PDB file of N, CA, C and O in Angstrom:
ATOM      1  N   UNK A   1     -15.640  67.684 -47.245  1.00  0.00           N
ATOM      2  CA  UNK A   1     -16.003  67.023 -45.890  1.00  0.00           C
ATOM      3  C   UNK A   1     -16.844  66.407 -45.789  1.00  0.00           C
ATOM      4  O   UNK A   1     -17.881  66.789 -46.330  1.00  0.00           O
ATOM      5  N   UNK A   2     -16.837  65.269 -45.126  1.00  0.00           N
ATOM      6  CA  UNK A   2     -17.720  64.189 -45.372  1.00  0.00           C
ATOM      7  C   UNK A   2     -19.246  64.729 -44.553  1.00  0.00           C
ATOM      8  O   UNK A   2     -19.231  65.690 -43.785  1.00  0.00           O
ATOM      9  N   UNK A   3     -20.515  63.943 -44.864  1.00  0.00           N
ATOM     10  CA  UNK A   3     -21.565  64.238 -44.564  1.00  0.00           C
ATOM     11  C   UNK A   3     -21.577  63.460 -43.194  1.00  0.00           C
ATOM     12  O   UNK A   3     -21.928  63.995 -42.143  1.00  0.00           O
ATOM     13  N   UNK A   4     -21.174  62.181 -43.293  1.00  0.00           N
ATOM     14  CA  UNK A   4     -21.344  61.315 -42.427  1.00  0.00           C
ATOM     15  C   UNK A   4     -20.191  60.647 -41.677  1.00  0.00           C
ATOM     16  O   UNK A   4     -19.272  60.201 -42.364  1.00  0.00           O
ATOM     17  N   UNK A   5     -20.119  60.504 -40.106  1.00  0.00           N
ATOM     18  CA  UNK A   5     -18.854  60.078 -39.450  1.00  0.00           C
ATOM     19  C   UNK A   5     -19.087  58.628 -39.917  1.00  0.00           C
ATOM     20  O   UNK A   5     -20.142  58.049 -40.179  1.00  0.00           O
ATOM     21  N   UNK A   6     -17.360  58.052 -39.958  1.00  0.00           N
ATOM     22  CA  UNK A   6     -17.432  56.661 -40.032  1.00  0.00           C
ATOM     23  C   UNK A   6     -17.803  55.976 -38.864  1.00  0.00           C
ATOM     24  O   UNK A   6     -17.339  54.837 -38.918  1.00  0.00           O
ATOM     25  N   UNK A   7     -18.508  56.194 -37.716  1.00  0.00           N
ATOM     26  CA  UNK A   7     -18.841  55.616 -36.838  1.00  0.00           C
ATOM     27  C   UNK A   7     -20.566  55.522 -36.936  1.00  0.00           C
ATOM     28  O   UNK A   7     -21.292  54.603 -36.556  1.00  0.00           O
ATOM     29  N   UNK A   8     -20.845  56.507 -37.430  1.00  0.00           N
ATOM     30  CA  UNK A   8     -22.138  56.402 -38.289  1.00  0.00           C
ATOM     31  C   UNK A   8     -22.795  55.588 -39.319  1.00  0.00           C
ATOM     32  O   UNK A   8     -23.980  55.292 -39.474  1.00  0.00           O
ATOM     33  N   UNK A   9     -21.728  55.296 -39.992  1.00  0.00           N
ATOM     34  CA  UNK A   9     -21.778  54.196 -40.768  1.00  0.00           C
ATOM     35  C   UNK A   9     -21.914  52.830 -40.222  1.00  0.00           C
ATOM     36  O   UNK A   9     -22.728  51.990 -40.606  1.00  0.00           O
ATOM     37  N   UNK A  10     -21.049  52.695 -39.300  1.00  0.00           N
ATOM     38  CA  UNK A  10     -20.886  51.346 -38.520  1.00  0.00           C
ATOM     39  C   UNK A  10     -22.518  50.867 -37.934  1.00  0.00           C
ATOM     40  O   UNK A  10     -22.992  49.735 -38.032  1.00  0.00           O
ATOM     41  N   UNK A  11     -23.203  52.107 -37.299  1.00  0.00           N
ATOM     42  CA  UNK A  11     -24.185  52.070 -36.599  1.00  0.00           C
ATOM     43  C   UNK A  11     -25.579  51.368 -37.952  1.00  0.00           C
ATOM     44  O   UNK A  11     -26.466  50.553 -37.698  1.00  0.00           O
ATOM     45  N   UNK A  12     -25.378  51.852 -38.918  1.00  0.00           N
ATOM     46  CA  UNK A  12     -25.870  51.478 -40.132  1.00  0.00           C
ATOM     47  C   UNK A  12     -25.817  50.061 -40.647  1.00  0.00           C
ATOM     48  O   UNK A  12     -26.629  49.183 -40.940  1.00  0.00           O
ATOM     49  N   UNK A  13     -24.268  50.247 -40.628  1.00  0.00           N
ATOM     50  CA  UNK A  13     -24.215  48.526 -40.882  1.00  0.00           C
ATOM     51  C   UNK A  13     -24.692  47.278 -39.785  1.00  0.00           C
ATOM     52  O   UNK A  13     -24.993  46.125 -40.096  1.00  0.00           O
ATOM     53  N   UNK A  14     -24.667  47.800 -38.587  1.00  0.00           N
ATOM     54  CA  UNK A  14     -25.209  46.768 -37.422  1.00  0.00           C
ATOM     55  C   UNK A  14     -26.808  46.411 -37.885  1.00  0.00           C
ATOM     56  O   UNK A  14     -27.341  45.316 -38.060  1.00  0.00           O
ATOM     57  N   UNK A  15     -27.361  47.817 -38.012  1.00  0.00           N
ATOM     58  CA  UNK A  15     -28.805  47.961 -38.275  1.00  0.00           C
ATOM     59  C   UNK A  15     -29.547  46.827 -39.435  1.00  0.00           C
ATOM     60  O   UNK A  15     -30.603  46.200 -39.358  1.00  0.00           O
ATOM     61  N   UNK A  16     -28.492  46.882 -40.513  1.00  0.00           N
ATOM     62  CA  UNK A  16     -28.290  46.110 -41.773  1.00  0.00           C
ATOM     63  C   UNK A  16     -28.240  44.776 -41.111  1.00  0.00           C
ATOM     64  O   UNK A  16     -29.218  44.063 -41.337  1.00  0.00           O
ATOM     65  N   UNK A  17     -27.384  44.324 -40.402  1.00  0.00           N
ATOM     66  CA  UNK A  17     -27.238  42.683 -40.288  1.00  0.00           C
ATOM     67  C   UNK A  17     -28.219  42.567 -39.328  1.00  0.00           C
ATOM     68  O   UNK A  17     -29.089  41.752 -39.635  1.00  0.00           O
ATOM     69  N   UNK A  18     -28.356  43.083 -38.326  1.00  0.00           N
ATOM     70  CA  UNK A  18     -29.608  42.632 -37.420  1.00  0.00           C
ATOM     71  C   UNK A  18     -31.088  42.292 -38.243  1.00  0.00           C
ATOM     72  O   UNK A  18     -31.825  41.344 -37.976  1.00  0.00           O
ATOM     73  N   UNK A  19     -31.342  43.431 -39.424  1.00  0.00           N
ATOM     74  CA  UNK A  19     -32.159  42.928 -40.343  1.00  0.00           C
ATOM     75  C   UNK A  19     -31.854  41.444 -40.800  1.00  0.00           C
ATOM     76  O   UNK A  19     -32.698  40.574 -40.586  1.00  0.00           O
ATOM     77  N   UNK A  20     -30.962  41.222 -41.267  1.00  0.00           N
ATOM     78  CA  UNK A  20     -30.838  40.041 -42.197  1.00  0.00           C
ATOM     79  C   UNK A  20     -30.742  38.814 -41.154  1.00  0.00           C
ATOM     80  O   UNK A  20     -30.580  37.692 -41.635  1.00  0.00           O
ATOM     81  N   UNK A  21     -30.832  38.955 -39.796  1.00  0.00           N
ATOM     82  CA  UNK A  21     -30.647  38.090 -39.014  1.00  0.00           C
ATOM     83  C   UNK A  21     -32.215  38.466 -38.595  1.00  0.00           C
ATOM     84  O   UNK A  21     -32.591  37.540 -37.876  1.00  0.00           O
ATOM     85  N   UNK A  22     -32.872  39.064 -38.688  1.00  0.00           N
ATOM     86  CA  UNK A  22     -34.346  39.222 -38.456  1.00  0.00           C
ATOM     87  C   UNK A  22     -34.443  39.405 -36.971  1.00  0.00           C
ATOM     88  O   UNK A  22     -35.286  38.830 -36.284  1.00  0.00           O
ATOM     89  N   UNK A  23     -33.699  40.086 -36.592  1.00  0.00           N
ATOM     90  CA  UNK A  23     -33.979  40.889 -35.253  1.00  0.00           C
ATOM     91  C   UNK A  23     -34.225  42.281 -34.902  1.00  0.00           C
ATOM     92  O   UNK A  23     -34.291  42.735 -33.760  1.00  0.00           O
ATOM     93  N   UNK A  24     -34.367  42.980 -36.117  1.00  0.00           N
ATOM     94  CA  UNK A  24     -34.530  44.212 -36.425  1.00  0.00           C
ATOM     95  C   UNK A  24     -36.063  44.741 -36.455  1.00  0.00           C
ATOM     96  O   UNK A  24     -36.880  44.606 -37.365  1.00  0.00           O
ATOM     97  N   UNK A  25     -36.215  45.365 -35.230  1.00  0.00           N
ATOM     98  CA  UNK A  25     -37.798  45.618 -35.275  1.00  0.00           C
ATOM     99  C   UNK A  25     -38.496  47.003 -35.679  1.00  0.00           C
ATOM    100  O   UNK A  25     -37.846  48.022 -35.446  1.00  0.00           O
ATOM    101  N   UNK A  26     -39.695  47.124 -36.233  1.00  0.00           N
ATOM    102  CA  UNK A  26     -40.083  48.359 -36.160  1.00  0.00           C
ATOM    103  C   UNK A  26     -40.860  48.903 -35.489  1.00  0.00           C
ATOM    104  O   UNK A  26     -41.310  48.171 -34.608  1.00  0.00           O
ATOM    105  N   UNK A  27     -41.357  50.197 -35.504  1.00  0.00           N
ATOM    106  CA  UNK A  27     -42.239  50.996 -34.565  1.00  0.00           C
ATOM    107  C   UNK A  27     -41.360  51.337 -33.349  1.00  0.00           C
ATOM    108  O   UNK A  27     -40.176  51.066 -33.149  1.00  0.00           O
ATOM    109  N   UNK A  28     -42.380  52.103 -32.475  1.00  0.00           N
ATOM    110  CA  UNK A  28     -42.111  52.538 -31.203  1.00  0.00           C
ATOM    111  C   UNK A  28     -41.792  51.130 -30.125  1.00  0.00           C
ATOM    112  O   UNK A  28     -42.610  50.215 -30.030  1.00  0.00           O
ATOM    113  N   UNK A  29     -40.698  51.144 -29.489  1.00  0.00           N
ATOM    114  CA  UNK A  29     -40.540  49.890 -28.791  1.00  0.00           C
ATOM    115  C   UNK A  29     -40.369  48.885 -29.634  1.00  0.00           C
ATOM    116  O   UNK A  29     -40.483  47.850 -28.978  1.00  0.00           O
ATOM    117  N   UNK A  30     -40.179  48.673 -30.624  1.00  0.00           N
ATOM    118  CA  UNK A  30     -39.946  47.378 -31.905  1.00  0.00           C
ATOM    119  C   UNK A  30     -41.306  46.800 -31.884  1.00  0.00           C
ATOM    120  O   UNK A  30     -41.408  45.799 -32.593  1.00  0.00           O
ATOM    121  N   UNK A  31     -42.347  47.152 -31.280  1.00  0.00           N
ATOM    122  CA  UNK A  31     -43.581  46.347 -31.528  1.00  0.00           C
ATOM    123  C   UNK A  31     -44.380  46.257 -32.883  1.00  0.00           C
ATOM    124  O   UNK A  31     -45.553  45.886 -32.907  1.00  0.00           O
ATOM    125  N   UNK A  32     -43.865  46.521 -33.706  1.00  0.00           N
ATOM    126  CA  UNK A  32     -44.226  46.737 -34.883  1.00  0.00           C
ATOM    127  C   UNK A  32     -44.287  45.657 -36.096  1.00  0.00           C
ATOM    128  O   UNK A  32     -44.746  45.843 -37.223  1.00  0.00           O
ATOM    129  N   UNK A  33     -43.794  44.669 -35.648  1.00  0.00           N
ATOM    130  CA  UNK A  33     -42.739  43.436 -36.278  1.00  0.00           C
ATOM    131  C   UNK A  33     -41.555  43.631 -36.671  1.00  0.00           C
ATOM    132  O   UNK A  33     -40.910  44.582 -36.229  1.00  0.00           O
ATOM    133  N   UNK A  34     -40.963  42.634 -37.715  1.00  0.00           N
ATOM    134  CA  UNK A  34     -39.790  42.505 -38.287  1.00  0.00           C
ATOM    135  C   UNK A  34     -39.547  43.674 -39.299  1.00  0.00           C
ATOM    136  O   UNK A  34     -40.597  44.126 -39.755  1.00  0.00           O
ATOM    137  N   UNK A  35     -38.642  44.141 -39.658  1.00  0.00           N
ATOM    138  CA  UNK A  35     -38.296  45.018 -40.786  1.00  0.00           C
ATOM    139  C   UNK A  35     -37.838  44.151 -42.239  1.00  0.00           C
ATOM    140  O   UNK A  35     -36.730  43.619 -42.294  1.00  0.00           O
ATOM    141  N   UNK A  36     -38.494  44.099 -43.018  1.00  0.00           N
ATOM    142  CA  UNK A  36     -38.158  43.702 -44.716  1.00  0.00           C
ATOM    143  C   UNK A  36     -37.805  44.365 -45.319  1.00  0.00           C
ATOM    144  O   UNK A  36     -37.511  43.824 -46.386  1.00  0.00           O
ATOM    145  N   UNK A  37     -37.522  45.834 -45.316  1.00  0.00           N
ATOM    146  CA  UNK A  37     -36.890  46.313 -46.328  1.00  0.00           C
ATOM    147  C   UNK A  37     -35.788  47.053 -45.974  1.00  0.00           C
ATOM    148  O   UNK A  37     -35.685  47.789 -44.993  1.00  0.00           O
ATOM    149  N   UNK A  38     -34.760  46.762 -47.039  1.00  0.00           N
ATOM    150  CA  UNK A  38     -33.334  47.209 -46.785  1.00  0.00           C
ATOM    151  C   UNK A  38     -33.167  48.908 -46.360  1.00  0.00           C
ATOM    152  O   UNK A  38     -32.262  49.390 -45.679  1.00  0.00           O
ATOM    153  N   UNK A  39     -34.167  49.531 -46.896  1.00  0.00           N
ATOM    154  CA  UNK A  39     -34.191  50.831 -47.065  1.00  0.00           C
ATOM    155  C   UNK A  39     -34.767  51.443 -45.510  1.00  0.00           C
ATOM    156  O   UNK A  39     -34.494  52.584 -45.137  1.00  0.00           O
ATOM    157  N   UNK A  40     -35.369  50.746 -44.922  1.00  0.00           N
ATOM    158  CA  UNK A  40     -35.961  51.003 -43.826  1.00  0.00           C
ATOM    159  C   UNK A  40     -34.947  50.653 -42.873  1.00  0.00           C
ATOM    160  O   UNK A  40     -34.805  51.447 -41.943  1.00  0.00           O
ATOM    161  N   UNK A  41     -34.160  49.566 -42.903  1.00  0.00           N
ATOM    162  CA  UNK A  41     -32.957  49.421 -42.145  1.00  0.00           C
ATOM    163  C   UNK A  41     -31.933  50.282 -41.897  1.00  0.00           C
ATOM    164  O   UNK A  41     -31.250  50.558 -40.912  1.00  0.00           O
ATOM    165  N   UNK A  42     -32.008  50.737 -43.336  1.00  0.00           N
ATOM    166  CA  UNK A  42     -30.797  52.032 -43.089  1.00  0.00           C
ATOM    167  C   UNK A  42     -31.004  53.049 -42.861  1.00  0.00           C
ATOM    168  O   UNK A  42     -30.049  53.812 -42.712  1.00  0.00           O
ATOM    169  N   UNK A  43     -32.432  53.561 -42.720  1.00  0.00           N
ATOM    170  CA  UNK A  43     -33.203  54.776 -42.391  1.00  0.00           C
ATOM    171  C   UNK A  43     -33.203  54.462 -40.491  1.00  0.00           C
ATOM    172  O   UNK A  43     -33.016  55.434 -39.760  1.00  0.00           O
ATOM    173  N   UNK A  44     -33.392  53.273 -39.964  1.00  0.00           N
ATOM    174  CA  UNK A  44     -33.175  53.347 -38.562  1.00  0.00           C
ATOM    175  C   UNK A  44     -31.958  53.314 -37.862  1.00  0.00           C
ATOM    176  O   UNK A  44     -31.741  53.705 -36.715  1.00  0.00           O
ATOM    177  N   UNK A  45     -30.972  52.666 -38.893  1.00  0.00           N
ATOM    178  CA  UNK A  45     -29.692  52.649 -38.692  1.00  0.00           C
ATOM    179  C   UNK A  45     -29.129  54.484 -38.396  1.00  0.00           C
ATOM    180  O   UNK A  45     -28.651  55.102 -37.444  1.00  0.00           O
ATOM    181  N   UNK A  46     -29.391  54.698 -39.332  1.00  0.00           N
ATOM    182  CA  UNK A  46     -29.272  56.409 -39.281  1.00  0.00           C
ATOM    183  C   UNK A  46     -29.818  57.095 -38.089  1.00  0.00           C
ATOM    184  O   UNK A  46     -29.137  57.698 -37.260  1.00  0.00           O
ATOM    185  N   UNK A  47     -31.282  56.934 -38.068  1.00  0.00           N
ATOM    186  CA  UNK A  47     -31.717  57.546 -36.351  1.00  0.00           C
ATOM    187  C   UNK A  47     -31.087  57.014 -35.510  1.00  0.00           C
ATOM    188  O   UNK A  47     -30.695  57.746 -34.601  1.00  0.00           O
ATOM    189  N   UNK A  48     -30.830  55.965 -35.469  1.00  0.00           N
ATOM    190  CA  UNK A  48     -29.910  55.663 -33.987  1.00  0.00           C
ATOM    191  C   UNK A  48     -28.833  56.041 -33.807  1.00  0.00           C
ATOM    192  O   UNK A  48     -28.399  56.259 -32.675  1.00  0.00           O
ATOM    193  N   UNK A  49     -27.897  56.269 -35.291  1.00  0.00           N
ATOM    194  CA  UNK A  49     -26.893  57.101 -35.194  1.00  0.00           C
ATOM    195  C   UNK A  49     -27.047  58.640 -34.867  1.00  0.00           C
ATOM    196  O   UNK A  49     -26.045  59.188 -34.407  1.00  0.00           O
ATOM    197  N   UNK A  50     -28.222  59.424 -35.057  1.00  0.00           N
ATOM    198  CA  UNK A  50     -28.561  60.683 -34.946  1.00  0.00           C
ATOM    199  C   UNK A  50     -28.760  60.816 -33.029  1.00  0.00           C
ATOM    200  O   UNK A  50     -28.188  61.530 -32.205  1.00  0.00           O
ATOM    201  N   UNK A  51     -29.661  59.937 -32.922  1.00  0.00           N
ATOM    202  CA  UNK A  51     -29.568  59.866 -31.311  1.00  0.00           C
ATOM    203  C   UNK A  51     -28.624  59.639 -30.400  1.00  0.00           C
ATOM    204  O   UNK A  51     -28.761  60.085 -29.261  1.00  0.00           O
ATOM    205  N   UNK A  52     -27.460  58.869 -30.787  1.00  0.00           N
ATOM    206  CA  UNK A  52     -26.221  58.944 -30.097  1.00  0.00           C
ATOM    207  C   UNK A  52     -25.627  60.568 -30.238  1.00  0.00           C
ATOM    208  O   UNK A  52     -24.881  61.122 -29.430  1.00  0.00           O
ATOM    209  N   UNK A  53     -25.950  60.905 -30.968  1.00  0.00           N
ATOM    210  CA  UNK A  53     -24.851  62.447 -31.375  1.00  0.00           C
ATOM    211  C   UNK A  53     -24.152  62.573 -32.091  1.00  0.00           C
ATOM    212  O   UNK A  53     -23.529  63.631 -32.005  1.00  0.00           O
ATOM    213  N   UNK A  54     -23.761  61.586 -33.305  1.00  0.00           N
ATOM    214  CA  UNK A  54     -23.016  61.120 -34.578  1.00  0.00           C
ATOM    215  C   UNK A  54     -23.191  62.156 -35.382  1.00  0.00           C
ATOM    216  O   UNK A  54     -24.066  62.970 -35.087  1.00  0.00           O
ATOM    217  N   UNK A  55     -22.412  62.334 -36.539  1.00  0.00           N
ATOM    218  CA  UNK A  55     -22.312  63.466 -37.656  1.00  0.00           C
ATOM    219  C   UNK A  55     -23.119  62.710 -38.680  1.00  0.00           C
ATOM    220  O   UNK A  55     -22.617  62.005 -39.555  1.00  0.00           O
ATOM    221  N   UNK A  56     -24.634  62.946 -38.473  1.00  0.00           N
ATOM    222  CA  UNK A  56     -25.394  62.587 -39.543  1.00  0.00           C
ATOM    223  C   UNK A  56     -26.439  63.782 -40.099  1.00  0.00           C
ATOM    224  O   UNK A  56     -27.094  64.510 -39.353  1.00  0.00           O
ATOM    225  N   UNK A  57     -26.454  63.825 -41.444  1.00  0.00           N
ATOM    226  CA  UNK A  57     -27.605  64.760 -41.586  1.00  0.00           C
ATOM    227  C   UNK A  57     -29.023  64.947 -41.286  1.00  0.00           C
ATOM    228  O   UNK A  57     -29.589  63.873 -41.083  1.00  0.00           O
ATOM    229  N   UNK A  58     -29.662  65.823 -41.208  1.00  0.00           N
ATOM    230  CA  UNK A  58     -30.619  65.916 -40.301  1.00  0.00           C
ATOM    231  C   UNK A  58     -32.049  65.366 -41.535  1.00  0.00           C
ATOM    232  O   UNK A  58     -32.041  65.372 -42.766  1.00  0.00           O
ATOM    233  N   UNK A  59     -33.014  64.991 -40.672  1.00  0.00           N
ATOM    234  CA  UNK A  59     -34.146  64.181 -41.748  1.00  0.00           C
ATOM    235  C   UNK A  59     -34.662  65.454 -42.314  1.00  0.00           C
ATOM    236  O   UNK A  59     -34.777  66.619 -41.932  1.00  0.00           O
ATOM    237  N   UNK A  60     -34.946  64.703 -43.466  1.00  0.00           N
ATOM    238  CA  UNK A  60     -35.606  65.563 -44.831  1.00  0.00           C
ATOM    239  C   UNK A  60     -37.100  66.228 -44.175  1.00  0.00           C
ATOM    240  O   UNK A  60     -37.759  65.329 -43.653  1.00  0.00           O
ATOM    241  N   UNK A  61     -37.611  67.271 -44.110  1.00  0.00           N
ATOM    242  CA  UNK A  61     -39.026  67.396 -43.929  1.00  0.00           C
ATOM    243  C   UNK A  61     -39.537  67.661 -45.357  1.00  0.00           C
ATOM    244  O   UNK A  61     -39.031  68.070 -46.402  1.00  0.00           O
ATOM    245  N   UNK A  62     -40.734  67.260 -44.963  1.00  0.00           N
ATOM    246  CA  UNK A  62     -41.743  67.080 -45.852  1.00  0.00           C
ATOM    247  C   UNK A  62     -42.545  68.276 -46.117  1.00  0.00           C
ATOM    248  O   UNK A  62     -43.089  68.988 -45.272  1.00  0.00           O
ATOM    249  N   UNK A  63     -42.556  68.443 -47.657  1.00  0.00           N
ATOM    250  CA  UNK A  63     -43.227  69.928 -47.627  1.00  0.00           C
ATOM    251  C   UNK A  63     -44.860  69.831 -47.609  1.00  0.00           C
ATOM    252  O   UNK A  63     -45.479  68.936 -48.184  1.00  0.00           O
ATOM    253  N   UNK A  64     -45.467  70.896 -46.857  1.00  0.00           N
ATOM    254  CA  UNK A  64     -46.728  70.880 -46.114  1.00  0.00           C
ATOM    255  C   UNK A  64     -48.045  71.004 -47.575  1.00  0.00           C
ATOM    256  O   UNK A  64     -47.617  71.508 -48.614  1.00  0.00           O
ATOM    257  N   UNK A  65     -49.150  70.663 -47.559  1.00  0.00           N
ATOM    258  CA  UNK A  65     -50.015  70.402 -48.567  1.00  0.00           C
ATOM    259  C   UNK A  65     -50.660  72.167 -48.788  1.00  0.00           C
ATOM    260  O   UNK A  65     -51.145  72.772 -47.832  1.00  0.00           O
ATOM    261  N   UNK A  66     -50.603  72.484 -49.504  1.00  0.00           N
ATOM    262  CA  UNK A  66     -51.379  73.897 -49.849  1.00  0.00           C
ATOM    263  C   UNK A  66     -52.540  73.487 -50.482  1.00  0.00           C
ATOM    264  O   UNK A  66     -52.990  74.527 -50.963  1.00  0.00           O
ATOM    265  N   UNK A  67     -53.452  72.376 -50.823  1.00  0.00           N
ATOM    266  CA  UNK A  67     -54.625  72.555 -51.367  1.00  0.00           C
ATOM    267  C   UNK A  67     -55.515  73.035 -50.181  1.00  0.00           C
ATOM    268  O   UNK A  67     -56.547  73.594 -50.551  1.00  0.00           O
ATOM    269  N   UNK A  68     -55.363  72.950 -49.033  1.00  0.00           N
ATOM    270  CA  UNK A  68     -56.767  73.405 -47.990  1.00  0.00           C
ATOM    271  C   UNK A  68     -56.644  75.316 -48.206  1.00  0.00           C
ATOM    272  O   UNK A  68     -57.618  76.010 -47.913  1.00  0.00           O
ATOM    273  N   UNK A  69     -55.727  75.759 -48.580  1.00  0.00           N
ATOM    274  CA  UNK A  69     -55.856  77.339 -48.859  1.00  0.00           C
ATOM    275  C   UNK A  69     -56.500  77.549 -50.063  1.00  0.00           C
ATOM    276  O   UNK A  69     -57.469  78.263 -50.319  1.00  0.00           O
ATOM    277  N   UNK A  70     -55.795  76.790 -50.808  1.00  0.00           N
ATOM    278  CA  UNK A  70     -56.732  76.768 -52.512  1.00  0.00           C
ATOM    279  C   UNK A  70     -58.286  77.044 -52.472  1.00  0.00           C
ATOM    280  O   UNK A  70     -58.899  77.912 -53.093  1.00  0.00           O
ATOM    281  N   UNK A  71     -58.830  75.995 -51.494  1.00  0.00           N
ATOM    282  CA  UNK A  71     -60.025  75.511 -51.424  1.00  0.00           C
ATOM    283  C   UNK A  71     -60.731  76.483 -51.198  1.00  0.00           C
ATOM    284  O   UNK A  71     -61.653  76.782 -51.957  1.00  0.00           O
ATOM    285  N   UNK A  72     -60.361  77.359 -49.814  1.00  0.00           N
ATOM    286  CA  UNK A  72     -60.911  78.278 -49.323  1.00  0.00           C
ATOM    287  C   UNK A  72     -60.923  79.378 -50.326  1.00  0.00           C
ATOM    288  O   UNK A  72     -61.987  79.906 -50.648  1.00  0.00           O
ATOM    289  N   UNK A  73     -59.848  79.724 -50.802  1.00  0.00           N
ATOM    290  CA  UNK A  73     -59.417  81.182 -51.447  1.00  0.00           C
ATOM    291  C   UNK A  73     -60.916  81.040 -53.155  1.00  0.00           C
ATOM    292  O   UNK A  73     -61.405  81.936 -53.843  1.00  0.00           O
ATOM    293  N   UNK A  74     -61.061  79.975 -53.172  1.00  0.00           N
ATOM    294  CA  UNK A  74     -61.844  79.468 -54.608  1.00  0.00           C
ATOM    295  C   UNK A  74     -63.306  79.892 -53.989  1.00  0.00           C
ATOM    296  O   UNK A  74     -64.182  80.475 -54.628  1.00  0.00           O
ATOM    297  N   UNK A  75     -63.389  79.489 -52.639  1.00  0.00           N
ATOM    298  CA  UNK A  75     -65.014  79.727 -52.089  1.00  0.00           C
ATOM    299  C   UNK A  75     -65.482  81.045 -51.967  1.00  0.00           C
ATOM    300  O   UNK A  75     -66.576  81.502 -52.297  1.00  0.00           O
ATOM    301  N   UNK A  76     -64.235  81.760 -51.303  1.00  0.00           N
ATOM    302  CA  UNK A  76     -64.347  83.389 -51.299  1.00  0.00           C
ATOM    303  C   UNK A  76     -64.859  83.962 -52.740  1.00  0.00           C
ATOM    304  O   UNK A  76     -65.869  84.662 -52.806  1.00  0.00           O
ATOM    305  N   UNK A  77     -64.031  83.589 -53.972  1.00  0.00           N
ATOM    306  CA  UNK A  77     -64.447  84.150 -55.143  1.00  0.00           C
ATOM    307  C   UNK A  77     -65.756  84.398 -55.507  1.00  0.00           C
ATOM    308  O   UNK A  77     -66.245  85.502 -55.746  1.00  0.00           O
ATOM    309  N   UNK A  78     -66.505  82.924 -55.552  1.00  0.00           N
ATOM    310  CA  UNK A  78     -67.519  82.619 -55.904  1.00  0.00           C
ATOM    311  C   UNK A  78     -68.908  83.281 -55.182  1.00  0.00           C
ATOM    312  O   UNK A  78     -70.019  83.344 -55.707  1.00  0.00           O
ATOM    313  N   UNK A  79     -68.513  83.769 -53.789  1.00  0.00           N
ATOM    314  CA  UNK A  79     -69.892  84.629 -53.114  1.00  0.00           C
ATOM    315  C   UNK A  79     -69.665  85.986 -53.882  1.00  0.00           C
ATOM    316  O   UNK A  79     -70.435  86.930 -53.709  1.00  0.00           O
TER     317      UNK A  79
END
């Protein structure tokens, strides 16, 4: 079974084309300047496909930092 639909691949393709033409913009409302990275262009294309409701896997979730919990636990031990 395919992870991505064919039409989502076309959305990515169009985003990469816009990047090559210098028309793909970063940030909310495209106010952050032009995209220079190929990977960023692909990510923008995937998010646009996701917004249209096409078959694209969900975004990867980042791991939460556990450093804050460790510091508080070590402080309690010292007292």
